[in-house]
MARDREN-822219 format. One record per residue: residue in one letter; x negated, y, z of N, C-alpha, C in turn. Coordinates in steps of 0.05 Angstrom, whole numbers, plus 5000, padded with zeros to 4 digits. Each point is the difference from the previous one (the first is absolute). Last residue first. Example, Ala and Ser with C-alpha at 12.3 -4.5 7.8 and 13.67 -1.06 7.14 Angstrom:
2
<pt 'S' <4743 4955 5142> <4984 5024 5001> <5015 5022 5014>>
<pt 'A' <4994 4885 4999> <5018 5024 5000> <4982 5024 5000>>
This chain:
49
<pt 'X' <5238 4811 5205> <4980 5015 5015> <5010 5006 5027>>
<pt 'X' <5051 4958 4932> <4977 4983 5003> <4978 5013 5017>>
<pt 'X' <5111 5013 5005> <4976 5011 4989> <4977 4981 5004>>
<pt 'X' <5100 4961 4990> <4983 5015 5019> <4975 5011 4986>>
<pt 'X' <5098 4982 4952> <4974 4987 5005> <4984 5017 5019>>
<pt 'X' <5085 5028 4964> <5003 4980 5020> <4974 4986 5008>>
<pt 'X' <5004 5043 4905> <5018 5008 5021> <5004 4977 5020>>
<pt 'X' <4909 5001 4944> <5029 4997 4995> <5016 5008 5024>>
<pt 'X' <4907 5048 4990> <5009 4972 5005> <5030 4999 4993>>
<pt 'X' <4905 5066 4986> <5028 4996 4996> <5008 4971 5003>>
<pt 'X' <4909 5024 5010> <5015 5020 5015> <5030 4996 4999>>
<pt 'X' <4911 4946 4977> <5029 4993 5000> <5015 5019 5017>>
<pt 'X' <4905 5010 4990> <5009 4992 4973> <5031 4996 4999>>
<pt 'X' <4926 5054 5060> <5027 4988 5004> <5013 4994 4973>>
<pt 'X' <4893 5010 5037> <5019 5006 4978> <5027 4986 5005>>
<pt 'X' <4920 4988 5055> <5013 5026 5005> <5023 5006 4980>>
<pt 'X' <4946 4921 4992> <5011 4999 5027> <5016 5026 5006>>
<pt 'X' <4951 4992 4921> <5025 4986 4998> <5013 4997 5027>>
<pt 'X' <4914 5038 4996> <5020 5017 4987> <5027 4987 4999>>
<pt 'X' <4926 4951 5031> <5008 5020 5020> <5021 5019 4988>>
<pt 'X' <4961 4935 4945> <5017 4986 5020> <5009 5020 5021>>
<pt 'X' <4938 5027 4933> <5028 4999 4991> <5018 4986 5020>>
<pt 'X' <4904 5048 5000> <5014 4982 5018> <5029 4998 4993>>
<pt 'X' <4938 5047 4944> <4980 4990 5020> <5013 4980 5019>>
<pt 'X' <5052 5047 4935> <4984 4978 4988> <4979 4989 5019>>
<pt 'X' <5053 5074 5027> <5017 4976 4997> <4984 4977 4989>>
<pt 'X' <4959 5085 5004> <5003 4988 5027> <5017 4975 4999>>
<pt 'X' <4990 5047 4920> <4974 4989 5008> <5002 4987 5027>>
<pt 'X' <5075 5048 4968> <4996 4975 4986> <4974 4986 5008>>
<pt 'X' <5016 5086 5033> <5018 4981 5013> <4996 4972 4987>>
<pt 'X' <4954 5071 4961> <4989 4995 5026> <5017 4979 5015>>
<pt 'X' <5031 5032 4917> <4976 4984 4996> <4987 4992 5027>>
<pt 'X' <5074 5059 5000> <5008 4973 4994> <4976 4981 4995>>
<pt 'X' <4984 5092 5014> <5009 4987 5025> <5009 4972 4995>>
<pt 'X' <4974 5050 4925> <4977 4994 5017> <5009 4987 5026>>
<pt 'X' <5067 5031 4941> <4986 4977 4988> <4976 4992 5018>>
<pt 'X' <5048 5077 5024> <5016 4975 5005> <4986 4976 4989>>
<pt 'X' <4961 5084 4982> <4999 4994 5029> <5014 4974 5006>>
<pt 'X' <5006 5033 4912> <4972 4991 5006> <4998 4992 5029>>
<pt 'X' <5081 5039 4975> <4997 4974 4988> <4972 4988 5005>>
<pt 'X' <5019 5088 5027> <5014 4981 5018> <4997 4972 4988>>
<pt 'X' <4923 5072 4978> <5029 4995 4994> <5011 4979 5019>>
<pt 'X' <4911 5039 5011> <5009 5014 4976> <5029 4996 4993>>
<pt 'X' <4937 4964 5070> <5019 5020 5009> <5012 5015 4976>>
<pt 'X' <4949 4898 5029> <5005 5022 4980> <5021 5019 5010>>
<pt 'X' <4925 4935 5051> <5028 5006 4999> <5005 5023 4981>>
<pt 'X' <4918 4946 5033> <5008 5004 4972> <5030 5005 4997>>
<pt 'X' <4980 4957 5092> <4981 5012 4982> <5012 5003 4972>>
<pt 'X' <5043 4999 5102> <5001 4986 4975> <4981 5015 4981>>
């Protein structure tokens, strides 16, 4: 990862989030495929995954 800040945890986390966001914006359909949006289901309902 280029331009990775080592001065603070906040700066490092911000930079990592920017890199992840950039990847998602390049292929949002692939991100949504991995994202488990409906983790919680009503009692008795089967898992969607």
